[in-house]
C-alpha positions, -999 to +999 in steps of 0.1 A: -321+637+810-306+663+795-272+645+794-282+617+778-293+632+754-262+648+754-243+618+753-260+603+721-257+632+705-219+626+711-230+589+706-243+597+673-208+618+663-184+592+666-201+563+644-204+592+617-169+599+629-164+560+622-152+559+660-163+527+675-146+526+702-164+553+714-193+551+703-191+511+720-187+533+755-205+563+752-233+542+742-226+517+772-234+553+793-262+553+776-277+516+787-265+530+822-287+558+826-319+541+813-314+512+837-317+539+867-349+553+844-367+518+847-401+532+855-394+568+838-427+573+809-406+587+784-415+587+740-384+592+727-356+578+755-323+579+741-308+541+738-338+538+719-326+559+690-293+550+696-300+521+693-319+534+658-290+554+649-272+513+644-294+500+627-288+531+599-247+529+601-236+509+566-225+479+565-184+474+572-175+467+540-154+429+540-124+419+523-120+380+517-093+361+537-090+336+528-077+338+484-083+301+463-057+292+447-066+268+407 
């Protein structure tokens, strides 16, 4: 479980640095670890914390792709 905690820390760091490609790979790693620990009684799983962290990320800015000409 120590490894999962360290990966969670790196996941949050990647998110705060805006490196979403790395964050995605770290999230996949947490999902793999969680799948291996089925039935483990852990109150705060690192994977759950990662999903909560995603919910706290600011929404990406969207630029208008279409210009309406009149």
